PDB file with SEQRES, HELIX, SHEET and CRYST1 records, atoms N, CA, C and O in Angstrom:
SEQRES   1 A   82  MET GLY PHE TYR LEU GLY LEU LEU TRP ALA PHE LEU PRO          
SEQRES   2 A   82  TRP LEU ILE VAL PHE VAL LEU GLY VAL ILE ALA SER LYS          
SEQRES   3 A   82  LEU MET THR SER ALA ARG LYS ARG LYS GLY THR ALA VAL          
SEQRES   4 A   82  ILE PHE GLY ALA ALA VAL GLN MET LEU ILE PRO ASP PRO          
SEQRES   5 A   82  TYR ALA GLU ARG THR ILE GLU MET MET VAL VAL GLU LYS          
SEQRES   6 A   82  LYS GLN THR LYS LYS GLN GLY GLU ASP ARG GLY LYS LEU          
SEQRES   7 A   82  THR LYS LYS LYS                                              
HELIX    1 AA1 GLY A    2  ARG A   32  1                                  31    
HELIX    2 AA2 GLY A   36  LEU A   48  1                                  13    
HELIX    3 AA3 ALA A   54  LYS A   81  1                                  28    
CRYST1    1.000    1.000    1.000  90.00  90.00  90.00 P 1           1          
ATOM      1  N   MET A   1      56.989  94.699 100.478  1.00  0.00           N  
ATOM      2  CA  MET A   1      58.147  95.457 100.902  1.00  0.00           C  
ATOM      3  C   MET A   1      58.475  95.179 102.365  1.00  0.00           C  
ATOM      4  O   MET A   1      59.645  95.091 102.736  1.00  0.00           O  
ATOM      5  N   GLY A   2      57.443  95.041 103.193  1.00  0.00           N  
ATOM      6  CA  GLY A   2      57.653  94.777 104.614  1.00  0.00           C  
ATOM      7  C   GLY A   2      58.326  93.436 104.850  1.00  0.00           C  
ATOM      8  O   GLY A   2      59.113  93.277 105.783  1.00  0.00           O  
ATOM      9  N   PHE A   3      58.003  92.461 103.982  1.00  0.00           N  
ATOM     10  CA  PHE A   3      58.613  91.128 104.114  1.00  0.00           C  
ATOM     11  C   PHE A   3      60.116  91.206 103.898  1.00  0.00           C  
ATOM     12  O   PHE A   3      60.895  90.625 104.654  1.00  0.00           O  
ATOM     13  N   TYR A   4      60.519  91.936 102.849  1.00  0.00           N  
ATOM     14  CA  TYR A   4      61.944  92.047 102.536  1.00  0.00           C  
ATOM     15  C   TYR A   4      62.695  92.844 103.596  1.00  0.00           C  
ATOM     16  O   TYR A   4      63.852  92.548 103.896  1.00  0.00           O  
ATOM     17  N   LEU A   5      62.048  93.843 104.154  1.00  0.00           N  
ATOM     18  CA  LEU A   5      62.664  94.625 105.213  1.00  0.00           C  
ATOM     19  C   LEU A   5      62.859  93.768 106.466  1.00  0.00           C  
ATOM     20  O   LEU A   5      63.896  93.844 107.126  1.00  0.00           O  
ATOM     21  N   GLY A   6      61.856  92.959 106.782  1.00  0.00           N  
ATOM     22  CA  GLY A   6      61.981  92.047 107.919  1.00  0.00           C  
ATOM     23  C   GLY A   6      63.071  91.014 107.696  1.00  0.00           C  
ATOM     24  O   GLY A   6      63.798  90.654 108.621  1.00  0.00           O  
ATOM     25  N   LEU A   7      63.181  90.535 106.448  1.00  0.00           N  
ATOM     26  CA  LEU A   7      64.230  89.577 106.109  1.00  0.00           C  
ATOM     27  C   LEU A   7      65.615  90.211 106.230  1.00  0.00           C  
ATOM     28  O   LEU A   7      66.563  89.579 106.697  1.00  0.00           O  
ATOM     29  N   LEU A   8      65.714  91.463 105.805  1.00  0.00           N  
ATOM     30  CA  LEU A   8      66.986  92.189 105.924  1.00  0.00           C  
ATOM     31  C   LEU A   8      67.391  92.328 107.382  1.00  0.00           C  
ATOM     32  O   LEU A   8      68.550  92.094 107.725  1.00  0.00           O  
ATOM     33  N   TRP A   9      66.457  92.703 108.241  1.00  0.00           N  
ATOM     34  CA  TRP A   9      66.769  92.843 109.667  1.00  0.00           C  
ATOM     35  C   TRP A   9      67.124  91.501 110.301  1.00  0.00           C  
ATOM     36  O   TRP A   9      67.909  91.453 111.248  1.00  0.00           O  
ATOM     37  N   ALA A  10      66.559  90.424 109.791  1.00  0.00           N  
ATOM     38  CA  ALA A  10      66.860  89.099 110.343  1.00  0.00           C  
ATOM     39  C   ALA A  10      68.275  88.654 109.982  1.00  0.00           C  
ATOM     40  O   ALA A  10      68.959  88.030 110.794  1.00  0.00           O  
ATOM     41  N   PHE A  11      68.715  88.975 108.760  1.00  0.00           N  
ATOM     42  CA  PHE A  11      70.028  88.527 108.315  1.00  0.00           C  
ATOM     43  C   PHE A  11      71.134  89.560 108.492  1.00  0.00           C  
ATOM     44  O   PHE A  11      72.296  89.271 108.204  1.00  0.00           O  
ATOM     45  N   LEU A  12      70.795  90.754 108.957  1.00  0.00           N  
ATOM     46  CA  LEU A  12      71.786  91.807 109.117  1.00  0.00           C  
ATOM     47  C   LEU A  12      72.925  91.429 110.079  1.00  0.00           C  
ATOM     48  O   LEU A  12      74.083  91.689 109.753  1.00  0.00           O  
ATOM     49  N   PRO A  13      72.652  90.835 111.236  1.00  0.00           N  
ATOM     50  CA  PRO A  13      73.777  90.451 112.109  1.00  0.00           C  
ATOM     51  C   PRO A  13      74.726  89.454 111.435  1.00  0.00           C  
ATOM     52  O   PRO A  13      75.942  89.550 111.603  1.00  0.00           O  
ATOM     53  N   TRP A  14      74.185  88.506 110.679  1.00  0.00           N  
ATOM     54  CA  TRP A  14      75.031  87.525 109.998  1.00  0.00           C  
ATOM     55  C   TRP A  14      75.832  88.179 108.879  1.00  0.00           C  
ATOM     56  O   TRP A  14      76.977  87.805 108.625  1.00  0.00           O  
ATOM     57  N   LEU A  15      75.227  89.151 108.217  1.00  0.00           N  
ATOM     58  CA  LEU A  15      75.931  89.887 107.171  1.00  0.00           C  
ATOM     59  C   LEU A  15      77.096  90.676 107.768  1.00  0.00           C  
ATOM     60  O   LEU A  15      78.181  90.715 107.189  1.00  0.00           O  
ATOM     61  N   ILE A  16      76.878  91.293 108.907  1.00  0.00           N  
ATOM     62  CA  ILE A  16      77.935  92.043 109.580  1.00  0.00           C  
ATOM     63  C   ILE A  16      79.072  91.108 109.988  1.00  0.00           C  
ATOM     64  O   ILE A  16      80.241  91.441 109.791  1.00  0.00           O  
ATOM     65  N   VAL A  17      78.751  89.952 110.549  1.00  0.00           N  
ATOM     66  CA  VAL A  17      79.779  88.975 110.939  1.00  0.00           C  
ATOM     67  C   VAL A  17      80.564  88.512 109.718  1.00  0.00           C  
ATOM     68  O   VAL A  17      81.786  88.380 109.776  1.00  0.00           O  
ATOM     69  N   PHE A  18      79.872  88.269 108.626  1.00  0.00           N  
ATOM     70  CA  PHE A  18      80.539  87.829 107.404  1.00  0.00           C  
ATOM     71  C   PHE A  18      81.491  88.896 106.876  1.00  0.00           C  
ATOM     72  O   PHE A  18      82.622  88.589 106.500  1.00  0.00           O  
ATOM     73  N   VAL A  19      81.041  90.139 106.847  1.00  0.00           N  
ATOM     74  CA  VAL A  19      81.886  91.238 106.350  1.00  0.00           C  
ATOM     75  C   VAL A  19      83.099  91.426 107.251  1.00  0.00           C  
ATOM     76  O   VAL A  19      84.208  91.625 106.755  1.00  0.00           O  
ATOM     77  N   LEU A  20      82.909  91.366 108.559  1.00  0.00           N  
ATOM     78  CA  LEU A  20      84.049  91.483 109.478  1.00  0.00           C  
ATOM     79  C   LEU A  20      85.030  90.331 109.301  1.00  0.00           C  
ATOM     80  O   LEU A  20      86.241  90.526 109.407  1.00  0.00           O  
ATOM     81  N   GLY A  21      84.523  89.141 109.032  1.00  0.00           N  
ATOM     82  CA  GLY A  21      85.389  87.995 108.770  1.00  0.00           C  
ATOM     83  C   GLY A  21      86.218  88.172 107.515  1.00  0.00           C  
ATOM     84  O   GLY A  21      87.401  87.830 107.492  1.00  0.00           O  
ATOM     85  N   VAL A  22      85.603  88.702 106.475  1.00  0.00           N  
ATOM     86  CA  VAL A  22      86.330  88.954 105.227  1.00  0.00           C  
ATOM     87  C   VAL A  22      87.412  90.010 105.450  1.00  0.00           C  
ATOM     88  O   VAL A  22      88.535  89.863 104.969  1.00  0.00           O  
ATOM     89  N   ILE A  23      87.071  91.068 106.177  1.00  0.00           N  
ATOM     90  CA  ILE A  23      88.063  92.106 106.469  1.00  0.00           C  
ATOM     91  C   ILE A  23      89.212  91.535 107.287  1.00  0.00           C  
ATOM     92  O   ILE A  23      90.374  91.831 107.008  1.00  0.00           O  
ATOM     93  N   ALA A  24      88.905  90.720 108.292  1.00  0.00           N  
ATOM     94  CA  ALA A  24      89.955  90.114 109.114  1.00  0.00           C  
ATOM     95  C   ALA A  24      90.844  89.199 108.281  1.00  0.00           C  
ATOM     96  O   ALA A  24      92.062  89.180 108.461  1.00  0.00           O  
ATOM     97  N   SER A  25      90.242  88.447 107.376  1.00  0.00           N  
ATOM     98  CA  SER A  25      91.018  87.562 106.511  1.00  0.00           C  
ATOM     99  C   SER A  25      91.977  88.354 105.630  1.00  0.00           C  
ATOM    100  O   SER A  25      93.140  87.982 105.476  1.00  0.00           O  
ATOM    101  N   LYS A  26      91.483  89.443 105.055  1.00  0.00           N  
ATOM    102  CA  LYS A  26      92.336  90.289 104.207  1.00  0.00           C  
ATOM    103  C   LYS A  26      93.475  90.902 105.015  1.00  0.00           C  
ATOM    104  O   LYS A  26      94.607  90.978 104.538  1.00  0.00           O  
ATOM    105  N   LEU A  27      93.176  91.342 106.242  1.00  0.00           N  
ATOM    106  CA  LEU A  27      94.225  91.922 107.080  1.00  0.00           C  
ATOM    107  C   LEU A  27      95.262  90.877 107.495  1.00  0.00           C  
ATOM    108  O   LEU A  27      96.450  91.185 107.589  1.00  0.00           O  
ATOM    109  N   MET A  28      94.819  89.653 107.741  1.00  0.00           N  
ATOM    110  CA  MET A  28      95.766  88.592 108.116  1.00  0.00           C  
ATOM    111  C   MET A  28      96.718  88.272 106.971  1.00  0.00           C  
ATOM    112  O   MET A  28      97.920  88.116 107.188  1.00  0.00           O  
ATOM    113  N   THR A  29      96.193  88.172 105.759  1.00  0.00           N  
ATOM    114  CA  THR A  29      97.080  87.905 104.623  1.00  0.00           C  
ATOM    115  C   THR A  29      98.001  89.089 104.373  1.00  0.00           C  
ATOM    116  O   THR A  29      99.154  88.904 103.985  1.00  0.00           O  
ATOM    117  N   SER A  30      97.509  90.293 104.589  1.00  0.00           N  
ATOM    118  CA  SER A  30      98.337  91.483 104.437  1.00  0.00           C  
ATOM    119  C   SER A  30      99.443  91.505 105.489  1.00  0.00           C  
ATOM    120  O   SER A  30     100.577  91.877 105.186  1.00  0.00           O  
ATOM    121  N   ALA A  31      99.128  91.115 106.707  1.00  0.00           N  
ATOM    122  CA  ALA A  31     100.133  91.098 107.779  1.00  0.00           C  
ATOM    123  C   ALA A  31     101.183  90.021 107.523  1.00  0.00           C  
ATOM    124  O   ALA A  31     102.359  90.227 107.824  1.00  0.00           O  
ATOM    125  N   ARG A  32     100.785  88.894 106.981  1.00  0.00           N  
ATOM    126  CA  ARG A  32     101.758  87.836 106.685  1.00  0.00           C  
ATOM    127  C   ARG A  32     102.734  88.258 105.601  1.00  0.00           C  
ATOM    128  O   ARG A  32     103.892  87.842 105.595  1.00  0.00           O  
ATOM    129  N   LYS A  33     102.250  89.091 104.682  1.00  0.00           N  
ATOM    130  CA  LYS A  33     103.110  89.567 103.603  1.00  0.00           C  
ATOM    131  C   LYS A  33     103.861  90.839 103.993  1.00  0.00           C  
ATOM    132  O   LYS A  33     104.572  91.414 103.169  1.00  0.00           O  
ATOM    133  N   ARG A  34     103.710  91.279 105.235  1.00  0.00           N  
ATOM    134  CA  ARG A  34     104.379  92.472 105.762  1.00  0.00           C  
ATOM    135  C   ARG A  34     104.014  93.727 104.977  1.00  0.00           C  
ATOM    136  O   ARG A  34     104.878  94.549 104.674  1.00  0.00           O  
ATOM    137  N   LYS A  35     102.752  93.870 104.654  1.00  0.00           N  
ATOM    138  CA  LYS A  35     102.268  95.049 103.931  1.00  0.00           C  
ATOM    139  C   LYS A  35     102.022  96.194 104.919  1.00  0.00           C  
ATOM    140  O   LYS A  35     101.790  95.967 106.106  1.00  0.00           O  
ATOM    141  N   GLY A  36     102.077  97.402 104.415  1.00  0.00           N  
ATOM    142  CA  GLY A  36     101.882  98.577 105.255  1.00  0.00           C  
ATOM    143  C   GLY A  36     100.465  98.738 105.756  1.00  0.00           C  
ATOM    144  O   GLY A  36     100.234  99.375 106.783  1.00  0.00           O  
ATOM    145  N   THR A  37      99.506  98.163 105.034  1.00  0.00           N  
ATOM    146  CA  THR A  37      98.098  98.291 105.422  1.00  0.00           C  
ATOM    147  C   THR A  37      97.860  97.722 106.817  1.00  0.00           C  
ATOM    148  O   THR A  37      97.182  98.340 107.638  1.00  0.00           O  
ATOM    149  N   ALA A  38      98.412  96.560 107.079  1.00  0.00           N  
ATOM    150  CA  ALA A  38      98.207  95.911 108.374  1.00  0.00           C  
ATOM    151  C   ALA A  38      98.893  96.706 109.486  1.00  0.00           C  
ATOM    152  O   ALA A  38      98.365  96.812 110.593  1.00  0.00           O  
ATOM    153  N   VAL A  39     100.057  97.257 109.195  1.00  0.00           N  
ATOM    154  CA  VAL A  39     100.776  98.039 110.200  1.00  0.00           C  
ATOM    155  C   VAL A  39      99.998  99.310 110.538  1.00  0.00           C  
ATOM    156  O   VAL A  39      99.852  99.664 111.708  1.00  0.00           O  
ATOM    157  N   ILE A  40      99.505  99.989 109.510  1.00  0.00           N  
ATOM    158  CA  ILE A  40      98.739 101.222 109.734  1.00  0.00           C  
ATOM    159  C   ILE A  40      97.454 100.921 110.494  1.00  0.00           C  
ATOM    160  O   ILE A  40      97.082 101.659 111.406  1.00  0.00           O  
ATOM    161  N   PHE A  41      96.774  99.837 110.121  1.00  0.00           N  
ATOM    162  CA  PHE A  41      95.539  99.464 110.811  1.00  0.00           C  
ATOM    163  C   PHE A  41      95.832  99.123 112.272  1.00  0.00           C  
ATOM    164  O   PHE A  41      95.085  99.525 113.164  1.00  0.00           O  
ATOM    165  N   GLY A  42      96.905  98.391 112.517  1.00  0.00           N  
ATOM    166  CA  GLY A  42      97.277  98.039 113.887  1.00  0.00           C  
ATOM    167  C   GLY A  42      97.614  99.267 114.717  1.00  0.00           C  
ATOM    168  O   GLY A  42      97.236  99.351 115.886  1.00  0.00           O  
ATOM    169  N   ALA A  43      98.325 100.221 114.119  1.00  0.00           N  
ATOM    170  CA  ALA A  43      98.653 101.457 114.835  1.00  0.00           C  
ATOM    171  C   ALA A  43      97.395 102.261 115.147  1.00  0.00           C  
ATOM    172  O   ALA A  43      97.265 102.819 116.237  1.00  0.00           O  
ATOM    173  N   ALA A  44      96.476 102.319 114.196  1.00  0.00           N  
ATOM    174  CA  ALA A  44      95.231 103.059 114.414  1.00  0.00           C  
ATOM    175  C   ALA A  44      94.398 102.408 115.517  1.00  0.00           C  
ATOM    176  O   ALA A  44      93.839 103.100 116.369  1.00  0.00           O  
ATOM    177  N   VAL A  45      94.318 101.096 115.499  1.00  0.00           N  
ATOM    178  CA  VAL A  45      93.561 100.392 116.537  1.00  0.00           C  
ATOM    179  C   VAL A  45      94.221 100.593 117.892  1.00  0.00           C  
ATOM    180  O   VAL A  45      93.530 100.775 118.895  1.00  0.00           O  
ATOM    181  N   GLN A  46      95.544 100.563 117.935  1.00  0.00           N  
ATOM    182  CA  GLN A  46      96.260 100.750 119.193  1.00  0.00           C  
ATOM    183  C   GLN A  46      96.016 102.153 119.752  1.00  0.00           C  
ATOM    184  O   GLN A  46      95.931 102.331 120.967  1.00  0.00           O  
ATOM    185  N   MET A  47      95.904 103.152 118.863  1.00  0.00           N  
ATOM    186  CA  MET A  47      95.630 104.514 119.330  1.00  0.00           C  
ATOM    187  C   MET A  47      94.203 104.648 119.841  1.00  0.00           C  
ATOM    188  O   MET A  47      93.958 105.325 120.839  1.00  0.00           O  
ATOM    189  N   LEU A  48      93.268 104.010 119.163  1.00  0.00           N  
ATOM    190  CA  LEU A  48      91.866 104.146 119.554  1.00  0.00           C  
ATOM    191  C   LEU A  48      91.503 103.259 120.740  1.00  0.00           C  
ATOM    192  O   LEU A  48      90.733 103.665 121.611  1.00  0.00           O  
ATOM    193  N   ILE A  49      92.054 102.055 120.773  1.00  0.00           N  
ATOM    194  CA  ILE A  49      91.756 101.111 121.848  1.00  0.00           C  
ATOM    195  C   ILE A  49      93.085 100.648 122.444  1.00  0.00           C  
ATOM    196  O   ILE A  49      93.559  99.562 122.110  1.00  0.00           O  
ATOM    197  N   PRO A  50      93.687 101.441 123.308  1.00  0.00           N  
ATOM    198  CA  PRO A  50      95.013 101.087 123.822  1.00  0.00           C  
ATOM    199  C   PRO A  50      94.968  99.857 124.736  1.00  0.00           C  
ATOM    200  O   PRO A  50      93.995  99.629 125.454  1.00  0.00           O  
ATOM    201  N   ASP A  51      96.023  99.094 124.689  1.00  0.00           N  
ATOM    202  CA  ASP A  51      96.163  97.905 125.530  1.00  0.00           C  
ATOM    203  C   ASP A  51      96.670  98.349 126.898  1.00  0.00           C  
ATOM    204  O   ASP A  51      97.741  98.950 126.981  1.00  0.00           O  
ATOM    205  N   PRO A  52      95.933  98.071 127.975  1.00  0.00           N  
ATOM    206  CA  PRO A  52      96.397  98.527 129.296  1.00  0.00           C  
ATOM    207  C   PRO A  52      97.674  97.810 129.742  1.00  0.00           C  
ATOM    208  O   PRO A  52      98.378  98.302 130.624  1.00  0.00           O  
ATOM    209  N   TYR A  53      97.973  96.677 129.157  1.00  0.00           N  
ATOM    210  CA  TYR A  53      99.156  95.925 129.540  1.00  0.00           C  
ATOM    211  C   TYR A  53     100.237  95.995 128.473  1.00  0.00           C  
ATOM    212  O   TYR A  53     101.084  95.104 128.402  1.00  0.00           O  
ATOM    213  N   ALA A  54     100.228  97.027 127.648  1.00  0.00           N  
ATOM    214  CA  ALA A  54     101.175  97.123 126.526  1.00  0.00           C  
ATOM    215  C   ALA A  54     102.617  97.150 127.012  1.00  0.00           C  
ATOM    216  O   ALA A  54     103.468  96.456 126.456  1.00  0.00           O  
ATOM    217  N   GLU A  55     102.905  97.946 128.046  1.00  0.00           N  
ATOM    218  CA  GLU A  55     104.279  98.039 128.542  1.00  0.00           C  
ATOM    219  C   GLU A  55     104.751  96.697 129.087  1.00  0.00           C  
ATOM    220  O   GLU A  55     105.885  96.289 128.838  1.00  0.00           O  
ATOM    221  N   ARG A  56     103.901  96.022 129.818  1.00  0.00           N  
ATOM    222  CA  ARG A  56     104.277  94.725 130.380  1.00  0.00           C  
ATOM    223  C   ARG A  56     104.509  93.703 129.268  1.00  0.00           C  
ATOM    224  O   ARG A  56     105.435  92.896 129.347  1.00  0.00           O  
ATOM    225  N   THR A  57     103.676  93.738 128.244  1.00  0.00           N  
ATOM    226  CA  THR A  57     103.832  92.816 127.121  1.00  0.00           C  
ATOM    227  C   THR A  57     105.139  93.079 126.389  1.00  0.00           C  
ATOM    228  O   THR A  57     105.841  92.137 126.019  1.00  0.00           O  
ATOM    229  N   ILE A  58     105.472  94.338 126.177  1.00  0.00           N  
ATOM    230  CA  ILE A  58     106.724  94.677 125.498  1.00  0.00           C  
ATOM    231  C   ILE A  58     107.912  94.226 126.326  1.00  0.00           C  
ATOM    232  O   ILE A  58     108.870  93.677 125.781  1.00  0.00           O  
ATOM    233  N   GLU A  59     107.869  94.445 127.630  1.00  0.00           N  
ATOM    234  CA  GLU A  59     108.970  94.011 128.499  1.00  0.00           C  
ATOM    235  C   GLU A  59     109.125  92.488 128.463  1.00  0.00           C  
ATOM    236  O   GLU A  59     110.246  91.981 128.441  1.00  0.00           O  
ATOM    237  N   MET A  60     108.017  91.767 128.456  1.00  0.00           N  
ATOM    238  CA  MET A  60     108.089  90.302 128.401  1.00  0.00           C  
ATOM    239  C   MET A  60     108.723  89.840 127.094  1.00  0.00           C  
ATOM    240  O   MET A  60     109.509  88.893 127.091  1.00  0.00           O  
ATOM    241  N   MET A  61     108.390  90.494 125.990  1.00  0.00           N  
ATOM    242  CA  MET A  61     108.958  90.125 124.695  1.00  0.00           C  
ATOM    243  C   MET A  61     110.462  90.401 124.658  1.00  0.00           C  
ATOM    244  O   MET A  61     111.223  89.605 124.109  1.00  0.00           O  
ATOM    245  N   VAL A  62     110.894  91.525 125.240  1.00  0.00           N  
ATOM    246  CA  VAL A  62     112.318  91.859 125.271  1.00  0.00           C  
ATOM    247  C   VAL A  62     113.075  90.829 126.088  1.00  0.00           C  
ATOM    248  O   VAL A  62     114.140  90.371 125.675  1.00  0.00           O  
ATOM    249  N   VAL A  63     112.543  90.463 127.237  1.00  0.00           N  
ATOM    250  CA  VAL A  63     113.198  89.460 128.087  1.00  0.00           C  
ATOM    251  C   VAL A  63     113.260  88.117 127.369  1.00  0.00           C  
ATOM    252  O   VAL A  63     114.278  87.427 127.430  1.00  0.00           O  
ATOM    253  N   GLU A  64     112.180  87.743 126.690  1.00  0.00           N  
ATOM    254  CA  GLU A  64     112.145  86.473 125.964  1.00  0.00           C  
ATOM    255  C   GLU A  64     113.182  86.457 124.847  1.00  0.00           C  
ATOM    256  O   GLU A  64     113.852  85.444 124.642  1.00  0.00           O  
ATOM    257  N   LYS A  65     113.323  87.568 124.121  1.00  0.00           N  
ATOM    258  CA  LYS A  65     114.320  87.633 123.053  1.00  0.00           C  
ATOM    259  C   LYS A  65     115.729  87.532 123.615  1.00  0.00           C  
ATOM    260  O   LYS A  65     116.586  86.876 123.023  1.00  0.00           O  
ATOM    261  N   LYS A  66     115.979  88.180 124.763  1.00  0.00           N  
ATOM    262  CA  LYS A  66     117.304  88.098 125.382  1.00  0.00           C  
ATOM    263  C   LYS A  66     117.616  86.667 125.799  1.00  0.00           C  
ATOM    264  O   LYS A  66     118.742  86.196 125.640  1.00  0.00           O  
ATOM    265  N   GLN A  67     116.607  85.977 126.334  1.00  0.00           N  
ATOM    266  CA  GLN A  67     116.824  84.596 126.769  1.00  0.00           C  
ATOM    267  C   GLN A  67     117.110  83.693 125.580  1.00  0.00           C  
ATOM    268  O   GLN A  67     118.007  82.852 125.653  1.00  0.00           O  
ATOM    269  N   THR A  68     116.377  83.844 124.493  1.00  0.00           N  
ATOM    270  CA  THR A  68     116.623  82.994 123.329  1.00  0.00           C  
ATOM    271  C   THR A  68     117.976  83.314 122.706  1.00  0.00           C  
ATOM    272  O   THR A  68     118.656  82.412 122.216  1.00  0.00           O  
ATOM    273  N   LYS A  69     118.374  84.582 122.717  1.00  0.00           N  
ATOM    274  CA  LYS A  69     119.686  84.963 122.189  1.00  0.00           C  
ATOM    275  C   LYS A  69     120.791  84.358 123.049  1.00  0.00           C  
ATOM    276  O   LYS A  69     121.788  83.866 122.521  1.00  0.00           O  
ATOM    277  N   LYS A  70     120.622  84.392 124.376  1.00  0.00           N  
ATOM    278  CA  LYS A  70     121.614  83.825 125.284  1.00  0.00           C  
ATOM    279  C   LYS A  70     121.708  82.313 125.108  1.00  0.00           C  
ATOM    280  O   LYS A  70     122.802  81.750 125.128  1.00  0.00           O  
ATOM    281  N   GLN A  71     120.556  81.653 124.936  1.00  0.00           N  
ATOM    282  CA  GLN A  71     120.559  80.209 124.716  1.00  0.00           C  
ATOM    283  C   GLN A  71     121.267  79.863 123.417  1.00  0.00           C  
ATOM    284  O   GLN A  71     121.998  78.875 123.351  1.00  0.00           O  
ATOM    285  N   GLY A  72     121.057  80.671 122.381  1.00  0.00           N  
ATOM    286  CA  GLY A  72     121.722  80.443 121.106  1.00  0.00           C  
ATOM    287  C   GLY A  72     123.231  80.616 121.227  1.00  0.00           C  
ATOM    288  O   GLY A  72     123.990  79.859 120.622  1.00  0.00           O  
ATOM    289  N   GLU A  73     123.672  81.602 122.002  1.00  0.00           N  
ATOM    290  CA  GLU A  73     125.101  81.807 122.215  1.00  0.00           C  
ATOM    291  C   GLU A  73     125.691  80.657 123.027  1.00  0.00           C  
ATOM    292  O   GLU A  73     126.798  80.198 122.745  1.00  0.00           O  
ATOM    293  N   ASP A  74     124.942  80.188 124.045  1.00  0.00           N  
ATOM    294  CA  ASP A  74     125.422  79.066 124.849  1.00  0.00           C  
ATOM    295  C   ASP A  74     125.563  77.807 124.000  1.00  0.00           C  
ATOM    296  O   ASP A  74     126.520  77.052 124.171  1.00  0.00           O  
ATOM    297  N   ARG A  75     124.638  77.576 123.105  1.00  0.00           N  
ATOM    298  CA  ARG A  75     124.719  76.407 122.234  1.00  0.00           C  
ATOM    299  C   ARG A  75     125.915  76.526 121.292  1.00  0.00           C  
ATOM    300  O   ARG A  75     126.580  75.537 120.984  1.00  0.00           O  
ATOM    301  N   GLY A  76     126.177  77.745 120.844  1.00  0.00           N  
ATOM    302  CA  GLY A  76     127.331  77.968 119.985  1.00  0.00           C  
ATOM    303  C   GLY A  76     128.628  77.703 120.713  1.00  0.00           C  
ATOM    304  O   GLY A  76     129.559  77.166 120.114  1.00  0.00           O  
ATOM    305  N   LYS A  77     128.726  78.060 121.983  1.00  0.00           N  
ATOM    306  CA  LYS A  77     129.928  77.815 122.782  1.00  0.00           C  
ATOM    307  C   LYS A  77     130.126  76.317 123.011  1.00  0.00           C  
ATOM    308  O   LYS A  77     131.253  75.823 122.982  1.00  0.00           O  
ATOM    309  N   LEU A  78     129.030  75.603 123.237  1.00  0.00           N  
ATOM    310  CA  LEU A  78     129.132  74.168 123.462  1.00  0.00           C  
ATOM    311  C   LEU A  78     129.613  73.438 122.215  1.00  0.00           C  
ATOM    312  O   LEU A  78     130.409  72.504 122.320  1.00  0.00           O  
ATOM    313  N   THR A  79     129.158  73.835 121.064  1.00  0.00           N  
ATOM    314  CA  THR A  79     129.576  73.158 119.841  1.00  0.00           C  
ATOM    315  C   THR A  79     131.009  73.509 119.479  1.00  0.00           C  
ATOM    316  O   THR A  79     131.689  72.702 118.845  1.00  0.00           O  
ATOM    317  N   LYS A  80     131.490  74.686 119.858  1.00  0.00           N  
ATOM    318  CA  LYS A  80     132.873  75.070 119.548  1.00  0.00           C  
ATOM    319  C   LYS A  80     133.860  74.342 120.456  1.00  0.00           C  
ATOM    320  O   LYS A  80     134.991  74.097 120.038  1.00  0.00           O  
ATOM    321  N   LYS A  81     133.474  73.986 121.686  1.00  0.00           N  
ATOM    322  CA  LYS A  81     134.383  73.307 122.614  1.00  0.00           C  
ATOM    323  C   LYS A  81     134.687  71.895 122.174  1.00  0.00           C  
ATOM    324  O   LYS A  81     135.752  71.367 122.497  1.00  0.00           O  
ATOM    325  N   LYS A  82     133.796  71.278 121.458  1.00  0.00           N  
ATOM    326  CA  LYS A  82     134.002  69.891 121.054  1.00  0.00           C  
ATOM    327  C   LYS A  82     134.992  69.865 119.983  1.00  0.00           C  
ATOM    328  O   LYS A  82     135.328  68.794 119.479  1.00  0.00           O  
TER     329      LYS A  82                                                      
END                                                                             
C-alpha cells in the first residue's frame, strides 16, 4: 500500500497539470464557439482575480477599433474617387 501511495504522490503534480490542460482545452473550444460557459468562467475569473490594467486595456482596444474603422472609411473614400 505504501508503494502505491508513494507512486500517487510522485505523479500527482503531472495529473494536476494534465487535468488543467484538459479543462483549458475545453474552455478554448467553448470560447471559439461563443458558448456561455466560457463567458461565465471569464467573468468569474475576472471577479476573483481582477486585472490591474483592465481599464487601460479596454481603452487601447477602443482606440484600436476607432483607428481600424477610420482606415476602412479612408480606403472606401479612395476607391470611390477613382
